[in-house]
N, C-alpha and C positions, 0 to 999 in steps of 0.2 A: 600825413598826420591822421586822417580818418582811418586808414588801413591799420596803422600802428595801434590806435586806440581800440579798434575792433578786436585786433589780435590779443591785446592785453585783457580786455573784458572777457573774451572767450576763454583764455587760459585760466583766469580767475574763476570763471563759472565752472570749468571742468574740475579744477582743484576742489571747489566747494562740494561738487557732486561726487567726488571720489573717483573720477575717471582719469587715469594717467594719460598725459600727453606724450606722444612719441616725438623725438627730435626728427629733423628732416633726414638724418642719416641713419637712424636707429634700425630701420627696416631695409636700408640700402637702396641706392638708385639703380644698381646693376640689375637686380632681379626684376624690378619694376619695368625696366627697359626691355628685358627679355621675356617678360610674362606673356603668356598667350591670352591673358584676360585684360579687358579695359573696363574702367569704372565709369558708370553713368549714374545719373540721379533721377529717381522716380519722383514725379511731381507730387504724388500723394504725400510724400514726406513733409510737404509744406501746406497740407490741406487746411489746417486751422487758419493760417495766415491768409490763404486764398478765400476761404469762406467768410472771413472777417473783413474782406476788402482791404487788407493791409498791403496787398500786392495783386497783380493780375498775371494772367498767362503770358503776356508780353514781357513782364518783368522776370519771369522764371529763368530763362536761359542765362541771362547776364548774372543773375544772383548765383546760379549754380557755378558759373565760372569764376566770378570775382570773389565771392565769399567762401566758397568751399573748394575751389580749385578743381572742379569737375567739368570736363569739356564734352560730355555726352549727356543728352537729356531725353527723358521718356515722359511724354505728355499724358494727361488724363482728359478725355473728351469733355467732361463736365465743366472744365474751366475755360473752354474756348468761347469767345464771344459769338463766333459763327464760323462757317467754313467758306466764306466768300473769298474770291480771288484777292480782293483788296486786303482783307485781314491776313490771309496766308502770306501775301507778299510782304506785309509789315513784319511778320514773324520770321520769315525766311531772311529778310535783310538783316535783322538783329543777329541772327545766328551766324550768318556769313561774315558780318562785320567783326564778330568776336571769335571767329574760328571755332565755332561750336558745332558738334555733330548732332543732328536730329535722328534719334535712334528708332523710336516707335511711338505709336499712340495707343493708350489703353482706352478702349471704347466700352462705355457702359450705358445702360438705360435706353437701348435701341430696340427692345423687344427680345423675347426669348427664342433663341435658336433651337431650343428643344421643345417648343410648344407642340402639343399633339394636333392642334388645329392647323391644317395645311395653309390656309389663307393668312393666318397670323404669323406662321413660321416664314412664309414667303415675304411678308411685309417686313419682318425683322431682318431678313437677308438683304432686302432692298434698302433698308435704313442704314445698313453698314456700308453700302456702296460709296457714299460721299466721303466716308472716313478712309476708305481705301484710296480714293482720289486725292484726299488731303495729304495722306502719308506719302504718296507719289510726288506731289507738288513740293513737299518739304524735304524730300530726299531720305525719308525713313526707310527702313528695310521691312517693317511689319506693322500690322495692327494687332492688338491683343483683344480677344473676344471672350465671352463667357459661354460655357456649355451648361445652360440651365433650362429647366422645364419641369412640369408636374407630371407624375405618372410613375410607373415602375422603372427600375433600372433599364430593362430591355426597351420599354417604350420611349424613354427619353434618349437612350442611345441611338435608336433607329432614327429619331427625329433629328438629332444633332449630326449624325453622319450625313443625312440628306442635306441639311443646311450648310455644313462645312464644305461639302463637295461642291455645292452651287457657288458659295461665296469664294472659295479658293480658286475655282475655275475662272470667275470674274477677275479676281485679284492677279491671277497669273498673267493675264494680258498686260497688266501694268508692272509686272515683275515685283509684286509686293507679296510678302508672306502673311498668312493668317495663323496666329498662334493662340493657343488656349491655355489659360492659367488654371491651376488648381485653385478654385475660388469658392469653396463651400459646396455642400450637398454631394451629389454623385461625383462631381469633378474633383473632389478632394480625395477620391479613391484612386490611387495610382494605377491599379490594375484596370479599372474601368476606363480611365482616360487614355491609357496607353492602348487599350483595345480599340477605342475610337480611332486613334491614329492609324492603327493597322488596317482598319476597314476603309478609311478614307484613302489612304495610300497615294497621296499627292505630294510632290516634292516641296511645294510651297505651303503645306499645312503642317504645323508642328506644335510644340508646347512651349510654355514659359514657366518652368518649375519655380515655385515660390517656396522659400525656406520655411515659411510659417503657416501657410494656409492648408492645414490638413484636418480641419474640424468637419466631421461628417454630420454631426448633430450636436445639440447642447450637451449631450452626455457621452459622445463617442468621438475618438480621434484616431485617424489612420497613422500607422507607423511612418514618421516623416522620412526616416533614412531609407526605408524600403520604397516609399513613394518617390523620392528624388531619384533613386536608382532606376525605377521603372519609367520615369518621364524623361530622363536625360538623353536616351537614344534619339529622341525626337525634338530636342531642345534647339530653338533658334534664338534664345535669350534666357537669362536667369535673373531671378529677383531675390536679393539678399535681404529678406525681411528681418527686422529687429524690433525689440520692445524695451528691454532693460539690460543693464550691465552690472557686473560685480566690480569689486575694487581693482581688479586686474584688467578691466575693460572687456571681459568676455560676456557674451549673451548668457543670461541666467537660465533660460528655458531649454536651450539645446546647444549642441556642439558645432560651432561654425567650422572648426578645423576638420571634423569628420565629414561634414557635408561637402566642403571644398575638395576633399580627397575623392569623393564620389564624382563630383563635377569633373575634376581633372582626369580621373581614370576613364571617364566616358569618352574622352577625346574632344570634348567641347572646347572651342576657342572663340572668344568674342566678348561681347558686353555683359557685364554683371552689374545690376543696378543696386544702389543704396536706397532702401525703402524703410525709413524709420517710422514706426507706428506707435511708439510708447507715449507715456504721459508723465513720467517722473522728470525726465530731462525736457528742456525746451526743444522745439523742432531743430534749431541750428545746432544745439549741443548733441542731440541724438544723431543727426546726420554726420557730424564729425566723428562721433564715437563709432558709428557703424563703418564709416570709411576707414578709420584706423584699424578696426578689427578685421575688415576685409583685406587690407594690405598685409596684415600679419598672417592671415590665413593663406593669402597668395604665397607668402614667403615659406610657409610651412610645407607647401606641396611643390615648391619650385624644384 
């Protein structure tokens, strides 16, 4: 009864918002079964509900599975109560009991890996160690980090290379990847970030290309299609960022289909997360609209 009512309300909300709902067969089960891609949910898609205390990090995996039909989850460190064994055990039990895959942890606010000050940089690397260990405990394949720092492109690049080399070496012992997202500043420059990957040159250090994060400054944006193409050779995950949709359910700011072709042509196989960050639709509506668009994009490149 609760599920039926929720489905009815969701359908009505989509209709009111002008977003078409696909039937369960309209994009076909066959290609989904054969697709080299799997859909996960980025926890940031529910950040408003989390910050408002309407749900917790422990609620996230079950909500992803039960409400959105998504069985892979990508956490945000901000929403963890802590990284104690007791807390991680609770989270792991929830995901195991519900057949949910823990994919990665997006780690923020642990210090700048691109800091020019060596002591601060080393402290930032050390701060990430517990998140590598948490990822290992939960069965994730990666942690996502940020390549941020103050200084010239060259200065920040040198610092980030040093930090990533140290952190990735530590993570390799636990068989965890360290992936960098294009996340503002220099990191949103595909050429700059791919250059970092070439210099680090470690198997467990890669990228997490995000469809939407190519803002270099308040007035300048990097070519997202070029940036995705530059980052995909090092990708160990992909983030399908969305903000708003037209009447046909397409992202209004950029071409999902064009990006998915770049992703497929790179040879990437694995998780692609739904990361809704818009404001017009509610978080649940935006997640479902992004999921449907992603499924259609999968079909277009199948």
